[in-house]
C-alpha positions as CSV (number, residue, x, y, z in Angstrom):
1,X,0.0,0.0,0.0
2,X,1.1,3.6,-0.7
3,X,0.1,6.6,1.2
4,X,0.7,10.3,0.3
5,X,1.1,12.6,3.3
6,X,1.3,16.4,3.3
7,X,3.2,18.6,5.7
8,X,3.5,22.3,5.0
9,X,4.9,22.5,1.5
10,X,6.1,18.9,1.4
11,X,4.5,15.7,0.1
12,X,5.8,12.4,1.5
13,X,5.2,9.1,-0.2
14,X,5.1,6.3,2.3
15,X,5.2,2.6,1.4
16,X,3.2,0.6,4.0
17,X,3.6,-3.1,4.7
18,X,1.7,-5.1,7.2
19,X,-1.5,-4.7,9.1
20,X,-2.0,-2.1,11.9
21,X,0.4,-3.0,14.8
22,X,3.5,-1.7,16.4
23,X,5.3,0.5,13.9
24,X,8.8,0.3,12.5
25,X,10.0,3.0,10.2
26,X,12.8,2.2,7.7
27,X,15.0,5.1,6.5
28,X,17.5,4.4,3.6
29,X,21.1,5.2,3.2
30,X,22.7,8.1,1.2
31,X,21.3,8.7,-2.3
32,X,19.2,5.5,-2.1
33,X,15.4,5.1,-1.8
34,X,13.2,3.0,0.3
35,X,12.8,0.2,-2.4
36,X,16.1,-1.2,-0.9
37,X,14.0,-2.5,2.0
38,X,11.4,-4.6,0.0
39,X,12.6,-7.9,1.4
40,X,13.3,-6.6,4.8
41,X,10.0,-4.8,5.1
42,X,8.1,-8.0,4.2
43,X,10.0,-10.1,6.7
44,X,9.4,-7.6,9.5
45,X,5.7,-7.2,8.6
46,X,5.2,-11.0,8.6
47,X,6.2,-10.9,12.3
48,X,3.3,-8.6,13.3
49,X,4.7,-5.1,12.7
50,X,3.4,-2.3,10.5
51,X,6.4,-1.2,8.4
52,X,6.5,2.4,7.1
53,X,9.0,3.5,4.4
54,X,8.9,7.2,3.8
55,X,10.6,8.0,0.5
56,X,13.3,10.7,0.9
57,X,12.5,14.1,-0.6
58,X,13.3,14.2,-4.3
59,X,12.7,10.4,-4.7
60,X,9.6,8.7,-6.0
61,X,6.7,11.1,-5.3
62,X,8.2,12.7,-2.2
63,X,8.9,16.3,-2.7
64,X,9.4,19.6,-0.9
65,X,11.7,22.6,-0.7
66,X,15.3,21.5,-1.0
67,X,16.9,24.8,-0.4
68,X,17.9,24.9,3.2
69,X,17.2,21.2,3.7
70,X,18.6,19.9,6.9
71,X,18.3,17.0,9.3
72,X,15.7,18.8,11.3
73,X,13.4,19.1,8.3
74,X,13.9,15.5,7.3
75,X,13.3,14.4,11.0
76,X,10.0,16.4,11.0
77,X,8.9,14.5,7.9
78,X,9.6,11.2,9.8
79,X,7.8,12.4,12.9
80,X,4.8,13.4,10.8
81,X,4.7,10.0,9.2
82,X,4.7,8.3,12.6
83,X,2.0,10.6,13.8
84,X,-0.2,9.9,10.8
85,X,0.4,6.2,10.1
86,X,2.4,4.7,13.0
87,X,0.1,5.1,16.0
88,X,2.0,8.1,17.3
89,X,5.2,6.1,18.3
90,X,7.6,3.9,16.4
91,X,11.0,2.2,16.3
92,X,13.1,4.0,13.7
93,X,15.7,2.1,11.7
94,X,18.2,4.3,10.0
95,X,20.5,2.7,7.5
96,X,23.9,4.5,7.2
97,X,22.9,8.2,6.4
98,X,19.4,7.3,7.5
99,X,20.6,7.0,11.0
100,X,21.5,10.7,11.1
101,X,17.8,11.4,10.5
102,X,16.7,8.8,13.0
103,X,18.9,10.2,15.7
104,X,17.7,13.8,15.1
105,X,14.1,12.6,15.1
106,X,14.8,11.2,18.6
107,X,16.5,14.4,19.6
108,X,13.7,16.8,18.4
109,X,10.6,14.6,18.6
110,X,11.2,12.1,21.4
111,X,7.5,11.5,22.0
112,X,7.4,9.8,18.6
113,X,10.3,7.4,19.1
114,X,10.3,4.1,21.0
115,X,13.8,3.1,19.9
116,X,16.4,3.8,17.3
117,X,18.3,1.2,15.2
118,X,21.6,2.5,14.0
119,X,22.0,0.1,11.0
120,X,25.5,0.2,9.4
121,X,26.2,3.5,11.1
122,X,29.7,4.7,10.2
123,X,32.4,5.4,12.8
124,X,32.0,8.9,14.3
125,X,35.0,9.9,12.0
126,X,34.8,8.3,8.6
127,X,37.8,6.0,7.9
128,X,40.0,7.1,4.9
129,X,38.8,6.1,1.5
130,X,35.2,5.0,2.2
131,X,33.6,8.3,1.1
132,X,35.5,8.1,-2.2
133,X,34.1,4.6,-2.8
134,X,30.6,5.9,-2.2
135,X,31.1,8.6,-4.9
136,X,32.5,6.2,-7.4
137,X,30.1,3.4,-6.8
138,X,27.1,5.7,-7.2
139,X,28.3,7.3,-10.5
140,X,26.6,5.6,-13.4
141,X,28.9,7.3,-15.9
142,X,31.8,5.2,-14.7
143,X,32.6,1.7,-16.1
144,X,30.6,-1.0,-14.5
145,X,33.7,-2.9,-13.5
146,X,35.0,0.2,-11.6
147,X,31.7,0.6,-9.8
148,X,31.6,-3.1,-8.8
149,X,35.1,-2.8,-7.5
150,X,34.1,0.1,-5.2
151,X,30.8,-1.6,-4.2
152,X,32.9,-4.6,-3.0
153,X,35.5,-2.3,-1.4
154,X,33.0,-0.2,0.6
155,X,29.7,-1.9,0.7
156,X,29.6,-5.7,0.3
157,X,31.4,-8.4,2.2
158,X,33.6,-10.9,0.2
159,X,31.4,-13.4,-1.6
160,X,28.3,-11.3,-1.5
161,X,26.8,-10.1,-4.8
162,X,27.1,-6.3,-5.2
163,X,25.3,-6.1,-8.6
164,X,21.9,-5.2,-7.2
165,X,23.4,-1.9,-6.0
166,X,24.5,-0.9,-9.5
167,X,20.9,0.5,-9.7
168,X,18.9,2.6,-7.3
169,X,21.2,5.6,-6.8
170,X,20.1,9.3,-7.0
171,X,23.4,11.1,-7.4
172,X,21.6,14.3,-8.5
173,X,20.6,14.7,-4.9
174,X,24.2,14.2,-3.5
175,X,24.9,17.8,-2.7
176,X,21.5,18.6,-1.2
177,X,21.8,15.7,1.2
178,X,25.5,16.2,1.9
179,X,24.6,19.7,3.1
180,X,21.6,18.5,5.0
181,X,23.7,16.0,6.9
182,X,25.8,18.8,8.4
183,X,22.9,20.6,10.1
184,X,22.5,20.3,13.0
185,X,26.2,19.3,13.5
186,X,27.0,15.8,14.6
187,X,28.2,17.1,18.0
188,X,24.6,18.2,18.7
189,X,23.0,14.8,18.3
190,X,25.7,12.0,18.3
191,X,26.3,12.0,22.1
192,X,22.6,12.4,23.1
193,X,19.6,10.0,23.1
194,X,16.2,9.8,24.7
195,X,15.3,6.3,23.3
196,X,17.2,3.0,23.6
197,X,19.6,2.3,20.6
198,X,20.4,-0.9,18.8
199,X,23.8,-0.4,17.2
200,X,23.7,-3.0,14.4
201,X,27.1,-3.4,12.6
202,X,28.4,-5.6,9.8
203,X,31.4,-7.6,10.7
204,X,33.1,-6.7,7.4
205,X,32.0,-3.0,7.3
206,X,35.0,-0.7,6.4
207,X,33.0,2.3,7.5
208,X,32.9,0.8,11.1
209,X,36.3,-0.8,11.8
210,X,36.4,-3.3,14.7
211,X,38.3,-0.7,16.8
212,X,35.2,1.5,16.8
213,X,32.6,-1.3,17.7
214,X,32.0,0.2,21.2
215,X,32.3,4.0,20.5
216,X,28.6,4.7,20.8
217,X,28.1,2.5,23.8
218,X,31.1,4.2,25.5
219,X,29.3,7.5,25.3
220,X,25.7,6.5,25.9
221,X,26.2,3.5,28.2
222,X,23.5,0.9,28.8
223,X,21.0,2.7,26.5
224,X,23.0,1.1,23.6
225,X,22.9,-2.6,22.6
226,X,25.6,-3.6,20.1
227,X,24.9,-6.5,17.7
228,X,27.2,-7.6,14.9
229,X,25.9,-9.3,11.7
230,X,28.1,-12.0,10.3
231,X,29.2,-11.9,6.6
232,X,27.9,-8.3,6.1
233,X,29.4,-5.0,5.2
234,X,27.9,-1.5,4.8
235,X,25.1,-2.5,2.5
236,X,24.0,-5.1,5.1
237,X,20.3,-5.3,4.1
238,X,20.7,-7.0,0.7
239,X,23.5,-9.1,2.1
240,X,21.7,-10.6,5.2
241,X,18.0,-9.6,5.2
242,X,16.8,-12.5,7.4
243,X,19.5,-12.0,10.0
244,X,18.8,-8.2,10.1
245,X,15.0,-8.8,10.4
246,X,15.5,-11.3,13.2
247,X,17.7,-9.0,15.2
248,X,15.5,-5.9,14.8
249,X,12.3,-7.7,15.6
250,X,13.7,-9.4,18.7
251,X,15.0,-6.1,20.0
252,X,11.9,-4.1,19.1
253,X,9.8,-6.7,21.1
254,X,12.0,-6.1,24.1
255,X,11.1,-2.4,24.3
256,X,8.5,-0.7,26.4
257,X,5.3,0.3,24.5
């Protein structure tokens, strides 16, 4: 099912899976849309949750002012989605860049957030080279072989097929979302949380080296649960959808209503 929501000058297209029940919102990674979550959404919905996938502004039928776009605006879109379709409160799963939005939603709209899943969140300071792999992998003008190389380097664990991610990029939105990701600055939201956090990491994710496994837990203490997904890198969802669904559902069921 698809719902179209309106907030001020914005229109938000929301993909809805499952019957009414506890809500889980899925937010995609940088320059990618919510279609990445097709399999994951169905698996979570089959376990009794209502899964909401708001498309980012500029993708599908989601639109709104892009000048001055920031994380607070994007978080307000998410909070509105939860208010309208999620029973007022939800677990928010943010994949990579999506976790910036999830964390700011918790910061600025805590009444809407039961918990936050930081899925494939990068280290607080990006390791060298990974941002370059993102730019090259998402550039459809480059040779396929080069793009596949950078998908393997930065996004897919050895032996996992990176070819599905040759499609689904929106590089025309790169600069708008890059600017948006800097406001409010990371120092304003990274060390703060109202809701519990599940820090879900891939064991082969170069964006999150083993030495950084506990950096969020060290700052936020027992509000953070760290889980590591085997044979997964930064893409994680297309690599291990069942394992990811199992971990998210088990954790979500442990939370207070």
